[in-house]
C-alpha positions in Angstrom: -7.5 -79.6 119.2 -11.3 -80.0 118.7 -11.8 -80.2 122.5 -10.1 -76.9 123.0 -12.1 -75.2 120.2 -15.4 -76.5 121.7 -14.3 -75.2 125.1 -13.6 -71.8 123.6 -17.0 -71.7 122.0 -18.7 -72.7 125.2 -16.9 -69.9 127.1 -17.8 -67.2 124.6 -20.4 -64.7 125.6 -22.8 -63.0 123.2 -21.2 -59.6 123.8 -17.5 -59.5 124.6 -14.7 -57.0 124.6 -11.5 -57.5 122.7 -8.1 -56.8 124.2 -7.9 -53.3 122.8 -11.3 -52.4 124.2 -10.6 -53.8 127.6 -7.2 -52.1 127.7 -8.9 -48.7 126.9 -11.1 -49.2 130.0 -8.5 -50.7 132.3 -7.4 -47.5 134.1 -11.0 -46.7 134.9 -11.6 -50.3 136.0 -8.6 -50.3 138.3 -9.3 -46.9 139.8 -12.9 -47.9 140.5 -11.7 -51.1 142.2 -9.2 -49.2 144.3 -12.0 -47.0 145.5 -13.9 -50.1 146.5 -16.6 -49.8 143.8 -18.3 -53.0 142.6 -16.4 -53.3 139.3 -18.2 -56.5 138.3 -21.4 -54.5 138.3 -20.0 -51.3 136.9 -17.9 -52.8 134.1 -19.0 -56.4 133.7 -17.5 -56.8 130.2 -14.1 -55.7 131.4 -14.4 -58.1 134.4 -15.3 -61.0 132.1 -12.5 -60.2 129.7 -9.9 -60.1 132.5 -11.2 -63.4 133.8 -10.6 -65.0 130.4 -7.5 -63.2 129.1 -4.2 -63.9 130.9 -2.3 -61.1 129.1 -4.8 -58.4 130.0 -5.1 -59.8 133.5 -1.4 -59.4 133.9 -1.7 -55.7 132.8 -4.5 -55.3 135.3 -2.5 -56.7 138.1 0.5 -54.4 137.3 -1.7 -51.3 137.1 -3.4 -52.3 140.4 0.0 -52.6 142.1 0.9 -49.1 140.9 -2.3 -47.6 142.1 -2.1 -49.3 145.5 1.5 -48.2 145.9 0.5 -44.5 145.4 -2.1 -44.7 148.2 
């Protein structure tokens, strides 16, 4: 338990987005990625959140599949 807590603290950035904030920007993030934009540079907080949050990452993957299917 303590080891997991310490790992969470170590992986915490000074500024982070919560799930609601990341979700609000997810469509913009996915559309930019589909265009080939450097989303890590344009929306780094969203990228970091998606790297850490499995639930949001699954939403991202689903939205990306939809966008790619339309093209």
